[in-house]
N, C-alpha and C positions, 0 to 999 in steps of 0.2 A: 979708803978712797978708791982703791982698785975694785973693791966689791961694787960700789956705786957705778963706776965706769963700765964694769962688765954688765951690770943690770941695764944700764942705758943702751948699750950696744945690742944686747940680746932681746930686750922686751920693750922698753919705753920708746926707743927709736923706731922700732918696727911698727908699733901701734900708732905713733904720731904720723909716720909716713903713710900708712894705710888709711888714716883718717883725714889727714890734711890734704892730700892730693885729690880725693873724691870731692871734698868741700870746695877746693879751688875749681875743679872741673865743673861742678854744679853751679857755682856762683858765676864764673866767667861765661859758661854756656847759657845760663838763664839771662844774664845781662845782654849778651850778644843777640840772643833769640828775640828778646823783647825789643831791643833797639831795631832789629831788622823789621819786625812787624810794624813798629811805629813809623819807620821811614816809608814803608810801602803804603801804610794807611794815610800818611800825610800828603800823598801826591794827588789829592783832589779826587779820590775814588768816590763814586756815588754810593748812596746808602744801600741800594738794592742791586749793585753791580755784581758781576761774577767774581771779580778779584776781592771785593769786600767779603763775600760769602766764603771764598776760599781761605782767606786769612783767618776768619772766624772758625772755620772747620779744623784747621791744622794747628791752631794755637795751643790747645791743651795737649794733643798728642806730642807736639814738639817738646813741651816742658817735661812730659812723662818720659820721652826718649832720653833727654839729657840726664834726668835723675837716674834712670835705669843704667845708663852708661857709666855714670859716676859710681854707682853702687857696685857694678861689675869690676871696674878698675880697682876699687878699694879692696875687694875680696882677692883679686889676683896679686895685689902687692903685699897682702898679709902673709904670715907664715903658713905655708900649705898644710902643715901638720895640725894647726889650730883651727882650721876652717872645715866644717863638715862638707862632705861631697854634695849633699842635698842643696846647700846654699849656693854652690857654684852652678849647679843645674838650674836652680830657681832664678839666679841672676841672668843666665843665658835665655831662659824662657821669657823673662821680663823684658829684655832687650828686643827679642824677636817680636813679642806682642806689641811693644811700643812702635817698632818700625812698621809692622803690618798695619797698625791702627793709623799711623801717619799717612802711609801710602794709600790705604783704603779710603780715608776721608777725602784725600786729594782727588782720587779717581772718581769717587761718588759725586763730588762737587763738580768735577769736570763733565761727567756724563749727564747729570741731571740739570744743573744750572746753566752750563754752557751749551752742551749739545742739544738737549731737549727743549729747554725754555727759550734760549736766545736764538739758536739756529732754526728750530722747528716750531717755536711758539706753542709748545705743548706743556701744559701745567700738570705736574705730578703731585698728587696728594701726599701729605706727609705720612699717611698710614702705609702706602706702598714703599716710600723711602725707608721707613723703619723696618718693615718686613724684609725688604731686600738686603739691608745691612745685616739684620739678624741672621738671615739665611746664609749669606756669603761668609760672615765671620764664623758661624757655627760649622759650616762645611770645612773651612780652613782649619779650625781648631781640631775637629775630628781627624782630618787628614794628617795634621802635624803630629798629633798624639799617636796615631797608628803607625806612621812611617818612620818618624824620627825617634820617638821614645819607645817604639816597639811595644806599645800597650794594646792589649786585646780590647777592642771597643764593643764587641758583641754583647756583653752583658748590659752595656749602656743602651743598646738599641732594642733590647728585648725586655722592656719594662713589664712587670707583672700586671695582670688585669686588675688586681685589687688596688694597686697604687694608682693606676689610670682612673679607676672609678672614683677613688677618694679625691684625686685632683680635679676631676670633672665636676663633682658635687661642690667642692670648695670654691671653685672658680667659675661657676656657671654664669654669673652675671658678667664677669670679665670676658669669658669666652663668647658669651652672647653679643657683647658690644664689639668684640674683635671680628667675629664672622659677619655681624650685621654691617660693620664698616666695610668689610671686603665686598659684600654683596652690593652695597650702595655704590661703591666705586668701580665695580666691574662694568656696569652700564650707568655711568654717573648722570644723575638728573641735575647736577649743578657742578660748577667749578669754583676754585678759589677766586674771590672777588665778585661772584654773583650775588644778587639780592634774592633771597628766597623767603618763603613763608611756610613755616612748619607748625601746624596747630595754631596756637595763639602767639607764637613768636615770629617776628619778622626782622630781618637784618641782613647785613652783608657777611658772606662766609669769609672768615679770616684764617681759619685753620680747620683741618679735618685729619685727625690722627686715628690710631687704632682703638681708642676708647670713646671719643666724643667729637662732636663738631661744634665749633665756636662761631657764634654770630655776634656782630656788632650792630646795634640798632641805630636809628637816626638820632636818638638822644644820647649816643655814646655809651649806652648800657651794653654789657657783655652777657650773652646767654650761652651757657655750655650745655648742650643737649646730648645725652648718651646716644650712641649709634643705634642701640636696640630700640629706642623710642622713635628715632627717625625712620627706621625701616618699617614701623607699624603705622605711620601716619602719612597722610597725603602731603606731597611737597609741591608748592607752587613756585615756579621759577619766574621771577619778575624781570630777568635780564635776557629776554628773547633776542633782542637786537644788540650787537656790540656797542658799548658806550651809551646805551639808552635804557631807561627804566620805564615801566608803565604802571599805572595805578587805576583802580576803579572807584569812582565816586557815585554813591547811590543816594537818590533823593526821591521823596514822594511828593507829588504835586496834585492840585485839585483837578477834579474831573471836568470842570468848566473850561479849562484851557485845552485846546486841541493839540494833538501830538506835533503837528508842523510848527505851531506857534512856540511850543515848549522847546523844540529842537533849535529854532532860531535863537531863542533867548539863551539857552545853555551854551551853544556854540559861540555866541557873541561874548558871553562871560569868559569862556576859555581863551578867546582871542585877546582879552585884556590882561592875561597873565603872561609875562615875557618869557618865563622859564618853560612854558609848555611849547613843545615842538610844533612847527607848521607842517613838517613832513617827517614822519607820518603825522597827519593831523588828528585832532580829537574826534571821537565818534560818540553818538548818543543812541542808545538802544532802549526800547520799551521793555521793561523787565517783568511786568505783571500788573494785575488789577487787584488792589487791596480794598479793605472795607471803606476807607475814607480817602483813598488817593490812588493815583497811577504811579507805579514805581519806574523810575528811569535810571539807567546805568550809563555813566560817562566814563569812557576809557581814554586816557590821555597819556602822552609820552613826554619825558623830560630827560635831560642829560644826567649821566651818572654822578656828576659832581654836585648836583643840587640836593638839598635835604628834602626827602619826601614830605615831611611834616610841614616845612615852610611852604612848599608848593601847594599842598592841600589847604593850608590856612589862607593863602592868597586867593585860591579858587573859590573857597567857601564864601569869602567876603565879596568877591566879584559877583557870584551867583545871587547873593542876597540883594545886592543893589540892583542888578539887572532885573530880577523878578519883581522887585518893588516898582521899578519904572514901567514894566510891561503889564502890571496889574495881575500877575499870576500869584496865587496864594499857596502857601504851604499849610495844608489842613492839619488841625489838631484832632485827636480821637475823642471828639465831644459831639454832642447833639446841638445843632444850631436851630434856633426858632426864628423864622423870618416874619417880621411884623409889617413889612411894606405891603400896601394894597395890591392884590393880584389883578384887580380890574384895570389898574393903570398900566400894568405891563401888557395885558392882553390888548388893550386899546392901542397902545403904542405899536405893538406888533402888527395889528390889522392896518393901521395907517401906513406903516412901512410897506406892507404887501400891496395895499391899494396903489401906492406910488409906483411899484413895480408893474402892476397890471396896466397902469395908464401908459406905460411905454410900449405895450403890445398893440399893434395896429388893429388886429381883429378882435381884441377884447376891450379896447378903450371905448368902443361904440356901445357897449352894454350899459344899461342904466345902473345907478349906484347900488340898488338892492341886489342885483345879480352879481356885481363885482364884489360886494361884501360877502355874499354867499360863497363865492370862490375863495376869497381871501381867508375866510375862517377854516377852510378845508385844505388849504395847501400844506404840504409837508416840506421840511427842511432836511437836506442831506449835505454832509461835509465830505469833500474829496481832497485827498493829499496830492501834492505835486507829483505828476507822473502817472497817476491812476487813469485808467480808461473808463469813461463814463458810459458811452454807447459804442458799439462795434458796427461797422458798415455791414449791411445785409442782415443784421439780426432783427428779430421781431421785438416790438415794443410799442407801447401806446402812451407813454408818459411824455409830458411837455415840460421843458426846463426853462426857468428864468434864472439868470445869474444875479445873485444878490451882491456878492463880493468875490473877487478873484479874477482869474483869466483862464480861458480854455483855447485850444487850437483845433482846427478842423483839417482832417486828412481825408482825401478822396481815395487814397491807396494805403493799405495797411503797412506796406513796406516803405512808404515814402518817409524821408527824413525831414522834409520841410513842409510846413502846413500851407494850405491854400488861403487860410484866413484865421484871424484871431478875434475872439469875442470877449468883451469885458462886461463890467457891471451895467445892468439895465438891459442887456441884450438877451436873446432867447434862441432856442432851437428845439426841433422835434414837433412842430405844429402839424405837419402833414401826417405823421404817425399817430398823433392824438385824434385828428378829425377823420382820417380815412383808413388808418391801420396799415399803411404801406410800410415796407421794411425801411430800416435806417439807410439813408443815402450817403452817409459819411461816418467816419470814426471821429469821435470827440474825446479829447484827452486834456486833463487838467494840467496847466502849466505852472500854477501856483496853488497854494491852499485856497480852495474854492467852496463857497456856500451856494447851493442851488435850491431854489424853491420849485417844487414839483407839483404839477397839476395832473391828476390821474384821469384815466378814461371813465372810471366809475363816477367821479364827481361831475365831469362834463356830461355824461349820459343822464345823470339825474337832472341836471339843469335843462338839457334839451327836451327831456320828456315832459317837464313841467311847462316849458315855453318852446313848443315846436317851431314857432316863427323865427327863433334865434338862428336856426340853420340857414335861412335865407340871408340874414345879415352876415353870418360868418362866411358863407360861400361867395357873396358879393365882394366883401373886403379882400379875401384871399385871391379871387380872380383879378381884381383890380391891381393888387400888388404884383401878381405874376405877370400881368400885361406890362406894367412899368419896368419890371426886371428884364423882360424880353426886349423892350424898346431900348433900354440902356445898353444891353449887350449888343444889339444890332448896330447902335451908334458907335460903339467901341470897335467892332469888327470893320466898320466902314472906313475908319480913319487909319487902320493898320495896313500898310502897303503889303501887297503880295499875298494877302489872305482872302480867299474867296468868301463872298457874302452868302448867307443862308437864303434859301428860297423864301419868298414872302407868303407861301401858302400856309394856311392854318385856320383857326377858328377865331371869331370875334369875341369881344368881352362877354357879351350876353350868353353866347353858346358855352364859353368856358365856365361861366358862373353856373349855368344849368347843369353841365356835366359834373362839376365839383359838388353841387347841391345833391345830385343824385347819388354820388359816392358817399357823402356824409349820411344821407338818409338810410342807405343800405347798410352802412357800417354800424350805425346806432339803432337800426331797425325801427325807424320812425315811419309812421303811417303817412 
């Protein structure tokens, strides 16, 4: 009995004490640490808040510190003679490592998530976070080993060239991704949360670490792209404006539709999609001329919260219906054989042009054969809104009839308001056609405009065959000018305080004779 009691006091009691106390410390410490974390997490902390990230960062180091402390206490309570000295040193190192890790994670979270992200709105890529932690922990470890343990670290810093070469060849892909990631983030073309397009991959950047960058597509697919591949490819950042994304929609449309008509249709379709922003509004660009179509590019903006595929789907549908209503076709790469009679189209065109010529006072007096001669030789020109058709003071001999659209007349190139507007059925440029005088005003298209043009060559051919037509043209123009002067004099007479013009001048017959002489000299008629 005495032998068992002696054994209990000398051995068993010591081992139980040195084992039971650490177990109690570890159990109670772990329970209290977990309870503290749960209490703090249950106080309505948001998912991405600083405190939530702080608790997540210190949770594992806290458990590790509790375990290291319990292990150190157990060794200290055991018989000193039975515990190797290396174990005591190792337990001390483990406690120091756990404490440094706990404080380090807390400080890193405070510096990155609180100071940089919340206070200065600066996003730090995870690759820089990991490199910073590795550098700080590595320097602390070397300093601790050198100063506290009195270990010469020079051999660790002077690695042989052979080992360095072997490691370089073995880890060339890993090192390539590492340095590519560093180079990408030194002058970052994107940030966490941006939508980017890299090669054939498109998505939101959710993570960028030392090895790869992770994208989340609109379909919730995840793409993990090595940094080495990203550094070699073109990167398109779709998040140029905060909170907004843009996308380009490319479509080919038939040559028969004018660019102005196409722009109105495409912008009208964009206006029917609620997700597309009004400011900045969508824009339509002509992208190029193809074999069967003209390519247009639509750039539109939408809020970051909307799915790019859903917005594009709605826009595609709206474009189809709008083009269908406006009679604009999307051509197929096929050969079309038109079986409709060409003569019917030509006769319809001539009838329309004859109707326009009948609106011109000095041309409606021509007999039908002469007007048909002119109608078959007229040319059609389209002008976009804002284009200048003729410039004041410039030379020109073409006569213009407005088939459709609207133009403005400016007597001064720097004027912002026109002196007159001309619409369908009206004309301009008759004096330049018949006498060759410079343009007296600047004419600018206010909308998409189709002009029917009568050239000097056609008019010269007609006058050489029928010289007597010059008498008719001069008489009609002189009569019109006389009526315009009379109307202007009447207007000036009723305006108070405005001096009337002198009544001196030439009569209608003299004016007709002068105009006839100018026409004959300009067209070199005998």
